C-alpha atoms as one frame of an Amber mdcrd trajectory, in Angstrom:
protein
 -14.497  21.519   8.016 -14.376  18.467   5.791 -16.703  15.889   7.099 -16.465
  12.132   5.959 -17.742   9.105   6.746 -15.651   6.903   5.059 -11.718   6.417
   5.193 -10.819   7.429   1.692 -12.721   9.936   1.529  -9.992  11.859   2.975
  -6.756  12.280   1.031  -4.734  15.457   1.106  -3.425  16.468  -2.303  -2.427
  20.273  -2.215   0.554  20.339   0.508   4.274  21.239  -0.684   7.513  21.183
   1.052  10.099  23.917  -0.098  13.560  21.818   0.237  15.585  25.309  -0.430
  16.124  25.915   2.843  17.534  22.409   3.472  19.304  21.969  -0.224  19.857
  25.464  -1.332  18.135  23.982  -4.469  15.011  24.694  -5.152  12.716  21.902
  -5.348   8.692  21.452  -4.299   8.000  18.326  -2.624   4.553  16.953  -3.001
   3.370  15.098  -0.264   1.077  12.381  -0.143   1.229  10.681   2.818  -1.494
  12.507   4.564  -4.189  10.286   4.257  -5.537   6.955   6.470  -3.405   4.981
   4.601  -0.587   6.716   4.988   0.615   6.807   0.849  -0.290   7.980  -2.428
  -1.056   4.114  -2.745  -4.618   4.965  -1.460  -5.518   6.588  -4.972  -4.627
   3.688  -6.966  -5.995   1.038  -3.790  -9.522   3.229  -4.287  -9.162   3.354
  -8.472  -8.851  -0.499  -8.680 -11.304  -1.630  -5.947 -14.222   1.039  -7.573
 -13.960   0.179 -10.624 -14.012  -3.817 -10.010 -17.310  -3.124  -8.107 -18.689
  -1.065 -11.069 -17.770  -4.056 -13.156 -19.040  -6.344 -10.943 -16.076  -8.190
 -10.293 -16.304  -7.960  -6.387 -19.403  -9.259  -4.743 -20.184  -9.646  -0.965
 -18.174 -13.342  -0.552 -15.166 -11.978  -2.241 -11.626 -12.075  -0.949  -9.625
  -9.136  -2.023  -5.775 -10.676  -2.807  -2.761  -8.344  -3.802   1.131  -8.767
  -3.548   2.793  -5.541  -1.686   6.002  -4.779  -0.536   3.601  -2.559   1.650
   1.820   0.866   1.500  -0.943  -0.844  -1.213  -1.435  -3.322   1.234  -1.859
  -0.881   3.973  -4.253   1.336   1.294  -6.523  -2.120   0.489  -6.484  -2.791
   4.257  -8.344   0.320   5.029 -10.815   0.104   1.773 -11.540  -3.773   2.670
 -12.180  -2.554   6.041 -13.956   0.443   5.315 -16.351  -1.755   2.720 -16.715
  -5.167   4.402 -14.585  -7.063   1.986 -11.464  -9.240   3.310  -8.425  -8.766
   2.466  -4.967 -11.050   1.966  -1.919  -9.653   1.743   1.182 -11.421   0.068
   4.821  -9.624   1.058   7.874 -10.462   1.938  10.539 -10.299   4.621  11.493
  -6.580   3.519   8.225  -5.194   4.400   8.381  -3.491   7.442   7.353  -5.022
  10.815   4.924  -1.995  11.729   3.123  -2.256   8.357   2.323  -5.493   8.885
   1.080  -5.083  12.040  -1.200  -1.885  10.801  -2.592  -4.424   8.031  -3.581
  -6.766  10.992  -4.898  -4.372  12.966  -7.189  -3.533  10.326  -8.497  -7.043
  10.105  -6.404  -8.409   6.968  -4.909 -11.450   7.332  -0.811 -11.102   5.838
   1.239 -13.897   4.381   5.038 -13.332   4.042   7.427 -14.916   1.669  10.736
 -15.822   1.922  11.807 -17.148  -1.149  13.680 -15.530  -3.985  13.030 -15.116
  -7.457  15.392 -15.773 -10.224  16.154 -12.239 -10.064  17.207 -12.250  -6.573
  13.938 -10.437  -5.617  10.762 -11.648  -3.799   8.051 -10.631  -6.701   8.147
 -13.435  -8.930   7.076 -15.660  -5.619   4.587 -13.629  -4.291   2.818 -13.337
  -7.759   3.067 -17.571  -8.048   1.429 -17.647  -4.617  -1.105 -15.069  -5.712
  -1.793 -16.804  -8.988  -1.792 -20.586  -7.098  -4.883 -19.353  -4.363  -6.693
 -17.555  -7.612  -6.392 -20.824  -9.294  -7.981 -23.193  -6.454 -10.680 -20.485
  -5.249 -12.804 -18.264  -7.240 -13.732 -16.174  -4.069 -10.216 -14.669  -4.433
  -9.812 -10.977  -6.940  -6.772 -10.221  -7.667  -6.460  -6.549  -8.718  -3.105
  -6.863 -10.207  -1.369  -3.613  -9.626   1.312  -4.554 -11.886  -1.082  -4.764
 -14.743  -4.158  -2.972 -13.724  -4.800   0.482 -15.900  -6.638   2.094 -12.874
  -2.602   1.945 -11.015  -2.099   5.009 -13.499  -5.336   6.080 -14.542  -5.507
   7.129 -11.052  -2.697   9.737 -11.319  -4.164  10.914 -14.691  -7.293  11.850
 -13.041  -5.692  13.248  -9.699  -1.995  13.450  -8.868  -1.045  15.119 -12.049
  -3.843  17.555 -12.278  -2.918  18.349  -8.601   0.673  19.327  -9.796  -0.347
  21.549 -12.673  -2.884  23.201 -10.931  -0.416  24.269  -8.060   2.533  24.802
 -10.558   1.458  25.979 -14.289   4.732  26.840 -15.103   6.324  23.231 -14.463
   9.299  22.460 -15.637  10.608  18.871 -14.660   9.324  16.523 -12.665  10.457
  13.519 -10.738   8.707  10.481 -10.083   9.612   7.127  -7.923   9.400   3.998
 -10.216   7.629   0.766  -8.774   4.957  -0.589 -10.555   5.188   2.657 -12.488
   1.735   3.705 -12.244   2.538   7.297 -10.922   4.797   7.639 -13.198   2.815
   6.114 -15.889  -0.150   8.724 -15.085   1.567  11.352 -14.788   3.659  11.161
 -17.643   1.155  10.968 -19.631  -1.028  13.379 -18.576   1.748  16.150 -18.595
   2.811  15.027 -22.856  -0.838  16.056 -23.173  -0.614  19.679 -21.275  -0.259
  22.861 -23.226   3.965  22.967 -22.084   6.778  20.727 -22.205   7.627  19.390
 -18.710  10.554  16.858 -18.301   9.687  13.278 -16.718  12.605  11.954 -14.748
  12.388   8.496 -13.433  14.106   8.030  -9.883  14.846   3.946  -9.431  16.497
   1.823  -6.851  19.969   0.780  -7.765  19.373  -2.958  -8.216  15.978  -2.727
 -10.023  16.017  -3.840 -13.039  12.973  -1.746 -14.271  14.640   0.019 -16.714
  17.432  -2.969 -17.659  20.541  -3.492 -15.887  21.481  -6.036 -13.465  19.745
  -6.681 -10.354  21.067  -6.503  -7.044  20.195  -6.340  -3.123  17.849  -4.298
  -2.255  16.366  -3.722   1.662  14.362  -0.924   1.516  10.450  -1.529   0.403
   8.582   0.378  -1.648  10.675   1.543  -5.147  12.121  -0.610  -7.551  11.270
  -4.210  -8.699  13.229  -7.447 -10.012  11.124  -7.442 -12.877   9.744  -5.051
 -16.072   6.993  -3.510 -15.049   4.276  -4.108 -17.368   2.134  -0.886 -16.884
   5.832   1.262 -18.091   6.138   2.485 -21.283   9.789   4.222 -21.895   8.693
   6.341 -24.526   6.978   8.843 -21.767   9.878   9.057 -19.569  12.679  11.175
 -20.614  15.533  10.451 -18.401  16.079   7.803 -15.404  18.039   8.145 -12.686
  19.479   5.340 -10.068  19.792   5.757  -6.191  22.061   3.703  -3.887  20.157
   3.048  -1.007  22.951   4.396   1.146  22.164   7.685  -0.868  18.641   6.951
  -0.051  19.504   6.714   3.753  21.121  10.055   4.136  18.242  12.121   2.461
  16.406  10.404   4.718  18.121  11.339   7.635  19.397  14.553   6.336  15.282
  15.784   5.942  14.682  14.617   9.289  17.264  16.554  11.080  15.137  19.433
   9.562  12.204  17.794  11.515  10.488  16.145   8.204  10.130  12.282   9.288
   9.574  10.834   5.045   9.700   7.497   3.701  12.494   5.531   1.917  10.624
   6.408  -1.182  10.645   9.797  -0.482  14.407   9.696   0.057  15.240   7.632
  -2.807  13.378  10.202  -4.808  14.793  13.502  -3.343  18.401  12.049  -3.588
  17.600  11.454  -7.231  16.199  14.685  -7.966  19.113  16.664  -6.025  21.682
  15.071  -8.144  19.624  15.660 -11.372  19.436  19.533 -10.441  23.229  19.703
  -9.292  24.035  18.038 -12.382  21.656  20.649 -14.297  22.895  23.860 -12.713
  24.174  25.758 -15.693  20.494  25.552 -16.890  17.831  28.658 -16.546  16.600
  28.371 -13.110  13.804  25.205 -13.084  10.161  24.881 -11.464  11.220  21.076
 -10.394   8.417  19.052  -8.315   9.411  15.924  -7.088   6.518  13.299  -5.295
   6.779  12.134  -1.919   5.114   8.784  -1.408   4.351   8.118   1.817   5.796
   9.115   5.305   8.589   7.994   7.479   6.685   6.581  10.526   6.327   3.039
   9.420  10.615   3.065   8.622  11.700   3.563  12.257  12.496   0.320  12.536
  14.426   0.351   9.318  15.946   3.066   7.826  15.703   5.083  11.143  17.231
   2.503  13.521  21.082   2.415  13.850  21.459  -1.419  14.606  19.610  -2.204
  11.196  21.558   0.058   9.410  24.917  -0.386  10.861  24.274  -4.433  10.126
  23.326  -4.028   6.584  25.295  -0.698   4.967  28.318  -0.466   7.937  28.755
   2.238  10.644  29.680   5.474   8.098  26.032   5.287   6.196  25.010   8.528
   7.826  28.075  10.028   8.292  26.849  12.952   5.311  27.609  16.368   4.220
  25.961  18.215   7.045  28.974  17.983   9.285  29.203  16.071  13.170  25.162
  15.471  13.460  25.522  15.221  17.523  27.859  18.323  18.488  24.763  20.137
  20.138  24.810  17.452  22.993  28.263  18.363  23.984  28.934  21.827  22.963
  26.459  25.105  22.930  23.481  25.373  21.175  23.818  26.656  17.763  22.384
  30.066  16.590  19.277  29.979  14.379  20.042  30.217  10.733  17.363  32.353
   8.815  16.546  30.987   5.529  16.917  32.147   2.339  12.721  33.479   0.935
  11.328  30.579  -0.892  11.430  30.451  -4.407   7.902  31.221  -6.498   6.874
  28.193  -8.145   5.552  30.577 -11.178   9.495  32.182 -12.094  10.454  29.184
 -13.646  11.203  30.318 -17.513   9.418  27.536 -19.207  11.852  25.538 -20.882
  12.010  22.155 -20.804  11.345  19.539 -23.326  12.558  15.948 -24.400  15.957
  15.204 -23.279  18.180  12.300 -23.787  18.167   9.604 -20.768  20.483  10.759
 -18.131  22.486   7.784 -17.100  23.319   7.559 -13.503  27.012   7.382 -12.549
  26.798   4.847 -10.490  24.541   2.470 -12.711
């Protein structure tokens, strides 16, 4: 029975969801939302804060400050509350209301930026504000998730080894791209592993992480309006861009089966399933995707019908499962027996370096 005295001491790292009964394709989803911060960002936040403490950067009167679209802000809020630091999160108007309220409930201050940067995003304006704060008051300590090696090192030390332990015959790993901390940490680890693993980055359409024209992005989490300083594309085999409408449909499809995941997870699952469909002629693969967070913080956006219809139109969730509300007027459907789950160790061991996957919609 685990007994903890600090909230960041607990983080479930070995829970996977088999998506084959839902999608008909074998994909194991690593769930990173089962901790007190509710997302994978707890790992990076813990690594960066504890490194700053060891290096003497953080002092009793320090004020942590960070730019975040939400999840890292929550993780830092929780750690700051536990350790007795003050924390200011600089976010933007896309940050979910529930996320902002959660940070404030943990004792943090939240500053919302509404000015767009040159690429049509908010990140540049957020970073400029953080720099101005640090220049004006030396008590501010900016961990800078965009440049801090602790961001990717957390996943090199923890996330990737957890996957390797559970799936020693892993063939392909799907990782969402934002700051690219998770992507780079996992990619570096598996580049040195004892068998080749394809690393497929999943990005939001309209993001400029891997080049291309910037576009509107309303769902926080993945994607950036600038190239991440942590990114080294030599570690990435393929890139998939996912439209936000496909993100939303994936979230709702999973929710219809009882799994309420966040927008970042919907993006990764949608991209992974498209990749698996396009590679259906290959030998059966052992495939894992990383789910960064759960869905409760998206109830007023991704799962709110008025928000969806205003931004994406009334047909956004009219996806391939048919009449979603037929149960309300017709007879209760009979329960379908799912196929036995695919065992993670039956992959044939294929892999190697492959060309970049160009999204048909990019």
